[in-house]
C-alpha positions as CSV (number, residue, x, y, z in Angstrom):
1,M,-35.6,13.6,-9.9
2,N,-39.2,14.6,-10.0
3,M,-41.1,14.0,-13.2
4,V,-41.0,17.7,-14.2
5,D,-37.4,18.4,-13.2
6,Y,-34.8,18.6,-16.0
7,C,-31.6,17.9,-14.1
8,L,-30.3,16.2,-10.9
9,V,-28.8,17.7,-7.7
10,D,-25.6,15.7,-8.4
11,D,-25.5,17.2,-11.9
12,V,-25.5,20.7,-10.5
13,K,-22.9,19.8,-7.8
14,D,-20.6,18.4,-10.4
15,Y,-20.1,21.9,-11.7
16,G,-18.1,22.8,-8.6
17,V,-20.7,25.0,-6.9
18,P,-20.0,26.7,-3.6
19,D,-19.7,24.5,-0.5
20,Y,-22.8,24.3,1.6
21,Q,-21.0,25.9,4.5
22,E,-20.0,28.9,2.3
23,L,-23.7,29.6,1.9
24,G,-24.6,29.2,5.6
25,F,-26.1,25.8,5.6
26,E,-25.5,23.6,8.7
27,A,-25.8,20.3,6.8
28,E,-25.2,19.2,3.3
29,N,-28.6,17.4,3.2
30,D,-30.3,20.8,3.7
31,Y,-28.2,22.2,0.9
32,D,-29.2,19.4,-1.4
33,K,-32.9,20.1,-0.6
34,F,-32.4,23.7,-1.4
35,I,-30.7,22.9,-4.8
36,S,-33.6,20.6,-5.5
37,R,-36.0,23.5,-5.1
38,L,-33.9,25.6,-7.4
39,I,-33.9,22.9,-10.0
40,A,-37.7,22.9,-9.9
41,R,-37.8,26.7,-10.4
42,A,-35.2,26.5,-13.2
43,S,-37.2,23.8,-15.0
44,R,-40.4,25.9,-14.9
45,M,-38.4,28.9,-16.1
46,A,-37.3,26.9,-19.1
47,D,-40.9,25.9,-19.8
48,R,-42.1,29.5,-19.6
49,Y,-39.3,30.8,-21.8
50,C,-40.1,28.2,-24.4
51,N,-43.9,28.8,-24.1
52,R,-44.4,25.1,-23.1
53,P,-46.6,23.5,-20.4
54,D,-44.9,22.2,-17.3
55,G,-43.0,18.9,-17.8
56,F,-43.0,19.3,-21.6
57,F,-39.3,18.4,-21.8
58,N,-39.3,15.3,-19.4
59,G,-42.0,12.8,-20.2
60,G,-44.3,15.2,-22.0
61,A,-47.3,17.2,-20.8
62,T,-51.0,16.4,-21.2
63,V,-52.8,19.0,-23.4
64,T,-56.4,19.4,-24.5
65,D,-57.1,21.3,-27.6
66,Y,-60.6,22.4,-28.9
67,F,-60.9,23.2,-32.6
68,D,-63.4,25.3,-34.4
69,V,-64.7,23.4,-37.5
70,K,-65.2,25.4,-40.7
71,E,-66.4,24.3,-44.1
72,E,-64.6,26.9,-46.3
73,D,-61.1,26.6,-47.6
74,S,-58.5,28.6,-45.7
75,T,-54.8,29.0,-45.4
76,F,-53.1,27.5,-42.3
77,H,-49.8,28.0,-40.5
78,Y,-47.6,25.1,-39.7
79,P,-46.9,25.2,-35.9
80,E,-43.1,25.5,-35.1
81,T,-42.4,26.7,-38.7
82,E,-42.9,29.6,-41.0
83,R,-44.6,27.5,-43.6
84,T,-48.2,28.1,-44.8
85,G,-50.5,26.1,-47.0
86,I,-54.1,25.5,-48.0
87,Y,-56.4,23.0,-46.4
88,D,-57.4,20.4,-49.0
89,V,-60.4,19.4,-46.8
90,Y,-60.5,22.0,-44.1
91,R,-63.0,20.3,-41.9
92,R,-60.7,17.3,-41.5
93,T,-57.2,18.9,-41.0
94,F,-56.1,20.3,-37.7
95,F,-52.8,21.2,-36.0
96,A,-52.2,20.6,-32.3
97,S,-51.1,23.6,-30.3
98,Q,-48.1,21.8,-29.0
99,S,-45.7,19.5,-30.9
100,P,-44.0,17.1,-31.2
101,I,-46.8,14.8,-30.1
102,V,-45.8,11.8,-27.9
103,S,-49.2,10.1,-28.1
104,I,-52.8,10.9,-28.6
105,T,-55.1,9.9,-25.7
106,S,-58.4,10.5,-27.5
107,I,-60.2,12.5,-30.2
108,H,-63.9,13.4,-29.9
109,K,-66.3,15.3,-32.1
110,N,-69.4,17.1,-30.8
111,T,-72.6,15.6,-32.2
112,A,-75.0,17.8,-30.3
113,N,-77.2,20.4,-32.0
114,L,-76.0,24.0,-32.0
115,G,-76.6,25.5,-28.6
116,D,-77.1,22.2,-26.8
117,T,-74.8,20.7,-24.2
118,P,-71.9,19.1,-26.1
119,S,-72.2,15.3,-26.7
120,W,-68.8,13.8,-27.4
121,T,-68.4,10.9,-29.7
122,E,-64.9,9.3,-30.0
123,I,-63.1,9.3,-33.3
124,T,-60.6,6.5,-33.9
125,A,-60.0,6.9,-37.7
126,Y,-57.4,9.6,-38.1
127,Y,-53.9,10.3,-39.3
128,M,-51.3,12.0,-37.0
129,D,-47.9,13.5,-37.8
130,S,-46.0,13.5,-34.5
131,D,-43.4,16.1,-35.5
132,T,-45.6,18.8,-37.0
133,G,-48.7,18.0,-34.8
134,R,-50.9,17.6,-38.0
135,I,-54.0,15.6,-37.4
136,V,-56.3,14.6,-40.3
137,I,-59.7,13.1,-39.6
138,K,-61.1,10.4,-41.9
139,D,-63.7,11.9,-44.1
140,T,-66.4,9.4,-43.1
141,V,-66.2,10.5,-39.4
142,A,-65.3,14.2,-39.9
143,P,-67.0,16.6,-37.4
144,T,-69.7,19.0,-38.5
145,S,-69.1,22.8,-38.6
146,G,-69.2,24.6,-35.2
147,I,-67.2,26.3,-32.5
148,G,-65.1,23.9,-30.5
149,N,-66.6,20.9,-32.2
150,L,-63.4,18.8,-32.1
151,R,-61.6,17.9,-28.9
152,V,-58.1,16.4,-28.9
153,I,-56.4,15.1,-25.7
154,Y,-52.8,14.2,-26.2
155,K,-49.3,14.2,-24.6
156,A,-46.8,16.5,-26.2
157,G,-43.1,17.0,-25.6
158,Y,-40.2,14.7,-25.1
159,A,-39.9,11.3,-23.4
160,T,-36.5,12.4,-21.9
161,E,-35.1,15.9,-21.6
162,P,-32.9,17.0,-24.6
163,D,-29.3,17.7,-23.7
164,E,-29.7,21.5,-24.3
165,I,-32.6,21.7,-21.8
166,K,-30.7,19.7,-19.2
167,W,-27.7,22.0,-19.6
168,A,-29.7,25.2,-19.4
169,C,-31.4,24.0,-16.2
170,E,-28.0,23.1,-14.6
171,E,-26.5,26.4,-15.7
172,L,-29.4,28.4,-14.3
173,V,-29.0,26.8,-10.8
174,V,-25.2,27.1,-10.8
175,N,-25.4,30.8,-11.8
176,G,-27.9,31.4,-9.1
177,L,-25.8,29.7,-6.4
178,N,-22.6,31.5,-7.5
179,G,-24.6,34.8,-7.4
180,M,-25.6,34.0,-3.8
181,L,-22.0,33.4,-2.8
182,Q,-20.9,36.7,-4.4
183,D,-23.7,38.6,-2.7
184,S,-22.7,37.0,0.6
185,L,-19.1,38.0,0.2
186,N,-19.9,41.5,-0.9
187,S,-22.1,42.2,2.1
188,K,-20.1,40.1,4.6
189,I,-23.4,38.6,5.7
190,R,-23.7,34.9,6.4
191,F,-27.2,33.7,5.4
192,T,-29.0,31.2,7.6
193,R,-31.8,30.9,5.0
194,P,-30.2,31.9,1.7
195,V,-32.2,33.6,-1.0
196,P,-31.0,32.8,-4.6
197,S,-30.3,35.5,-7.1
198,S,-33.3,36.2,-9.4
199,F,-33.3,33.7,-12.2
200,S,-34.5,36.4,-14.5
201,S,-31.4,38.6,-13.9
202,A,-28.9,38.8,-16.8
203,K,-26.1,37.3,-14.7
204,V,-28.2,34.1,-14.1
205,F,-30.3,33.9,-17.2
206,T,-27.5,34.5,-19.6
207,D,-27.4,34.8,-23.4
208,A,-25.8,31.4,-23.6
209,I,-28.8,29.8,-21.8
210,K,-31.2,31.6,-24.1
211,E,-29.3,30.4,-27.1
212,K,-29.7,26.8,-25.9
213,L,-33.4,27.2,-25.2
214,T,-34.4,29.2,-28.3
215,P,-34.7,26.3,-30.7
216,Y,-37.2,24.7,-28.4
217,K,-39.5,27.7,-28.2
218,K,-43.1,27.4,-29.4
219,R,-43.5,29.7,-32.3
220,R,-46.7,31.7,-32.2
221,S,-49.0,31.5,-35.2
222,A,-48.7,34.4,-37.6
């Protein structure tokens, strides 16, 4: 399984998918390679539906966020929730665009004067809440006000794919293969290079799949 794939070829075949000969393949090895490509497509479709970067659900994805730093108090919106609150010290409190956070690679503040080329100085004194993506910078090292004055590089997502994501990926591929078989039977054409049914079609991307993926969708800020 590739790093960004969310299920295995054998997982898909365990569903009882059409035989390789039924879909016009001359060898099962060619069929396995074809299924592998469908898995990659299904994995990316799961990412797109959930508004997540590639590989988010298997090992995590590297993300770089730039934050504007402001001095005035302001309300904020907790990512992934409907909660709002008030920054106690606004210049020190930030929320990653993706969560949960697997690990933070580095945090830097811009120490250059306004209008100059950014000069990044690493910050090591901070607090991080993995689940909510909340990052609080220690007051003694807080960045000054400015646009894009804080840069955070981190890995967000899941170390291993959740069961719901794995199931959704398998189901997408299985539905696509079954759709190909039905199209072949209906048209009485034997495909030498089969084309899968569109993953976006209702018969492939079903309501059941959407229901499994929805809890993992990134909620957009209000």
